[in-house]
N, C-alpha and C positions, 0 to 999 in steps of 0.2 A: 504494499500500499504506498503511495506517495502521500496523500492527505485525502481527508474529507473534501466533499463538495459543498461550497457555500450556499448562503440563500438562493442567490439568483441562478447559481449552476443546477441546484437540486429542483427548482421550479421549472427552469428549461427543460430537464431530463423527465419528469413527470408529464409535462406537456406533450412532450415528443411521444411518450407512451400512451397517453389518454387519446390524442389527437390527431395520430398518425403523421408523425413528422411536421408538425405545424411550425416548430422553430429551427427547421434545417435550412441552411441558406448556402448560396453559390455565389461564386466570384469568378468571374472569366477575364482573360487577358487575351486579345488577339494580336498575335504575333507573326512579323515577316522575318524569315530568316531559318538556317538550317536547324531541322530537328535529328538529333542522334539517340535513339531511345537506350543505348548503353549509357551514354554520359548523362543524360538526363536522369536515368534510373540512379546512377551514383550519387548525382547531387541530391535528388530525395532522401537516399540513404543518409547521406552526410547531416542533411537538415533533421533527420529523425535522432541520429544520435546525439544532436545539439541539444534538442528540447524533449525534456521527459515527457510531458504531457502527449506528444505525438508517440509514445510507446505504451499508451495505456488505453484500458476499456475501462467503463464504469460498472462497479459491482456493489453489492450490499452486503454489511459485516455489522453484526449485533445490531440492526434496526438502522443503520446509517448508510448513505451513499459515500462510496469512496472511489477514487483514482487507484485502479490497479495495474502496475506495470506488467504487460506481457513479453516484452522484448521488442526487437527491431524488426518483426515479421509482419509488420503493418503497414507495409509500402502502399496496399491499396492502389497501385497505378495500373490502369487500363487505357490503350490507345485504339480510338475508333475512326473510321473513315466517315467523315460526314462534312460535305462541302456548306450544308446550310446550318451555321452555327446556332441560329435562333430554334430550327427543329431540334438540334443535338441538345439544346439547352433544356428543352421541355421533356425530352426523353430522360436526361440524367435527373433533371428534378423530381420526375414522378418515380422513381426508385427510393424507396425508405433505406436510410442507413442503418444497418446492423448495429446497434450500439453494444450489443454483447461482444462483438469481435473488434469493432472499430468506430469511433465518432468521426472520422474524417475519411476523405477519399480524393485522388487526383485523377481526372481525366482529360485525356488528349483527345481533340477533334481536329484530325487531319483534313486539309482542303488542298491536295496535290496539284488541282489545275491551276490556282492562283499562288502556289508556293507560301501559303499561310497555315497557321496553326491556332488552335484556340487552347489555351491552358486553362482548366477548369477545375478550381478549389472547392469540395463540398464538405461543408463541416456543420457540425451541430453544436448550438449556441452554448449547450453544457460545456463543450471543450472549450472554445474562445469566441470572442467577440469580434466584430468588424474590423478593429484596429488591430488585433492579432492576425486575421486572415490577410490584411494588406499588408503587414510586416512578413508574415510568412510568404509571400508571393515574392515581394521585394529581395527577401533573402534567397530565395529558390532561384530566382532569374540572375542574381549576383554570381551564385555557385554554378549554376548552368553555362552562365556566360566565360566564367574564370576556365572552365573544363574545355569549352570549345576552342580556347586559346592554347591550352595544356592539359591534355586529358589525365595528366597525374596529379592537377592543381588540387591542392587540400588546404582547408583553414582548420586553426585549431578548434578542437572539440571542448566547448565548456558548458557543463551541465550545473546549475544553480537551483538547489530547490528553494520553493517559496518559502519564506520564512514564516512562522507561525504568529510572531509578534506582529505581523502586518494587519491581520485579522481584527486586531483590537483598534485599529485607528479608525474606523468608521462610526458615525453615530448610531447610537442603539436607542433611537426614541420611540421605537414601534415594538410592544412586547407581542410575543408569538400569539396569545389568544386575540388580540387585537387584529394581528394580521389574517389569522384564520377566519374572524369575523368578516374581515372586508373581502377576502376573497369569496367567502360564501354568500355574500351580497351580490356578487355578479352573477350567480345562478339564478338569482331573482329577476333579472332582466327579462322580461318575456316579450315576444312580437306583439306589436300593436293588434287591436280586435279586428280591426281591416287589415288582412296580409298586404303586405308590400309585393308589388307585382314582380319585382326582381328577385325576390327571395323563394327559393323552393324548397322541397324536403326531399333527402335521399339519404339511404343508409352510407355508412362510412365507405365501405367497399366499391361504391358506385362514384366517390368523390375524387378529383383530380385537380392540380393545379394548372392554370390557365395563365397566360401573362400577355401583356400589351407593352410595347417598347415606343419611347417618343423620347425627344431629346430637347434642350434649349441651347441655343448658339451661345458663344462667350459675350457678345453684345448685350444679348437680353437678360444673360445672367448679371452682368455689371449693373444694368438698369434696376433690376429688381432687388439688388443687393444696396445700390444707392436710396431707392425708396425706403427699405427698410431701416438702413441707417438715419435717414431723416427723420422717421417717425420713432426713433429710438427703441427698435426692438432689433432680432436678429433673422438673418436670411432665413435659417431653419424654421423660426416660429411663423415667419411670412408664407412660406410654402404649405405648412402646416394649416395656417388659417385659410388658404386657397382651396386646399384640400377638403377641409370642413365645409365651406360654403359651396363647394361644387356638389358635394355628396347631398348637402341639405336641399339643395334646389332641385334635385332628382329622386328625393325620399319625401314625398308630400305626407306620408303617415305617421312620420318622427316628429314629435315636438322637442325631444330631447336627443342630442347627439353625444357621443362619446369619442375621444380621440386616444387611444392607446399609443402613447409616445415611448419609443424606446430611446433609452441614454444609456452612456458608459460611464462607470465607476472608476475607470481606470484614473482619470485625474487625481481622484481623491485617495490612490493607493500607491502614495509616493514611496513607502516602505518596500514595494515589491522590486524583485531584481528586474534588471533592464531585459532578461533574457526570457522572462517568464511570459507564454502565451494563453494563459487561463482567461476566463470569462468573467469578465465583471459588468454583466449587462442586466439591468431590470426594467421591466415595463410597467408603467405606472399610468392608469386609468384617468385622465382629466376630463370633467363631466362640464357641459356646457349647456346653458340653456338654449332657445331658440336663436340663430342667427341671422333671421330674416332682418334687413335694414342695417345691421350692424357693420360699420365700415371695416375692410379686412385690416387696417392698422390698428382699430380697437381690438378685433379679435386675436390678432397676432401678438399684442402685448397682453392680453389676458391668457393667451396659451403660455407664453414667457413667465408670467408670475406664477401661475398654477404649477408649471413645470418646476420652477425653482422652488417654491414650497414643498413638492412632493419628493424631490430629492432629498430635502432634510428630513421628511417625515418617514420616507421608505428605505433610503439608502442604508444596507446593511449587509455585511458579509461576516457572519460570525463564524467563531471557531467549530460550533456544533450547532447544526439547525436541527428542529424539531421536525424531522421527515416525516412522522405518521400524522401529525396535525397538517402539515402542508398537503401531504397526499390526500386527506380528508376532505380538506377545503376545496381541492381541484377536482376531484372527481364527479360532483355535481353538474359542472360545466359540459362534460360530455355528451349531455342529451339536450343542452341548450342551442338554441338556432335563432337566437335574437341579433338582427343585424346590427341594432343599436350597441352592441357590446365590442364590437372588434372591428374599427378603421383604425389604420396604423400609417405611421410615415417614419422613415429614417432616411438620414442623409449623412454621407461621409466624404471627407476629402481622402485623396489617396495620396501617397508618398511616392508613386510609381514614377521612374524617369522615362524620358521619352525613348532611350536607347540603352542597352545593356550589350555592349560590345557591337556584335555585328547583328544582334536582335533589334529590330524596331518595333515599338510597342504602338499598336494602331487604335485600339479602343479599351476601355475597361468598363466591364458590365457586372450588377449585381442583381440577386434575384433571391426570394425567399419561398419556401414551399408552404402554402397555405391550406393544406387539407385538413383545415381543423373542424372541431365538433361544432363550432358557430359559422355562420356564414361571414367567412373573414375576407378582408380585402386590405391590402397593403401596398403603398407606394413608396418604394425604394428608389434613392437618388443617388448618384456618386458623381463627383466633379473630378474632370481629367480634362488637362489642356486647356482650361477656361471655360469648358462646356459642362453641362450637367445631363447626365444620361440617367433616364428614369426606367424603372419597370413598374408595371401596375400588375400584381398579382392577386388572383382572386380564385375561388373554390367553384369549379364547375361539378354539377349544375345546380349547386345552390344559390349561386348568382348568374344572373342572365347576362350573358355576352352583350347584347344591346344595350343594357344600364349601364355595363362598364365603359362602354365606349361613349355613353352619354356624359357621364362622368367626367372622362378623359377629355372630351371636345370641351366640355365647360370649364375644367382646369386649365387647357390650353388658353382659352379665350381670356379667362381671369389673369393669366400670366401676361398676355399681350398687354390687356387694357392697364394691368397695375405699373406695367415697365414703362407705358408711354403716358402714363399720369405725370401731370405737373406737381 
């Protein structure tokens, strides 16, 4: 055993089991340049030796969830010939990670006709967050690039376990009974008496993740960032407010909306070693009343205030979590199909370079598997080379494609309007 899972890691693990992979995330980098399987595999093996958590599965000991080291056999590398990366993305996203064997995987999608290939990292949030995924991709590209120049190139291996003292650094303002009670309240969110036309019902085995892709060019991103700064709010909160408005406009039966906001606790974990790739993600529900007539700027500021308050109220990464209480609190959610409960938005900067030796980075995409027990939708954005690339993930057939397209079109309209407003 390396260590127990913390609060956020355990919650993600339970949700993955209850909702069939709902917290599984993909990050993809499209690359121009040579792909040599043997050299790439050696770079992956080097990375596994460097990071302890990449050698682990998740198990249960004495009623607690723990990371268990099983050795370097978890390369989980597979190469597929797939010229359409979006189609390959969908296929990979539909396969649930076997957490008993490995909570992560790497897939290579080859496009021989164009000399391109897609590096896809699949990971579960119980293992690492978006920051960790981005760092892992960067390290992997650096090491593979080194090996293309010199096949014998190796960097020193440094394994640094997570210090237990870091667990005590975060605020502990929310007791476990309070946490369990708040989680149980989510199960009480029932659909409106008049069913929303975009929400269907289907058993778990018939659900799948579907995705819409779109992007904002650098100039539009700069304009939106300027608008947000003028209104004293963040770009993230501005985009989240636009998403909330777009959803509300096309969900007439909802008088109250909820925005599940993912945020990283990594900035609060200064005591963690730099080499750690653990997960420090929590998901906080921030509830809003009707947003009809509320200016985007006011909604964005409201979101920012709620998120800040939620961080101080919820942010915990204890040494020992009450796993039984958490499990019982989350289990009722498996049968909830209330659309109001699960709208999400995450946004991340990427630290990837434009080039790694002879490799050229063409784009960077991220996606999340949303095959949840609820009617789940999430907008995931990643900034790369000044542009922001979005994926709108939703659960089919729980959500109608036409409705998701309406929301996406409204979102793009709001982005254009808000960016051009003086």
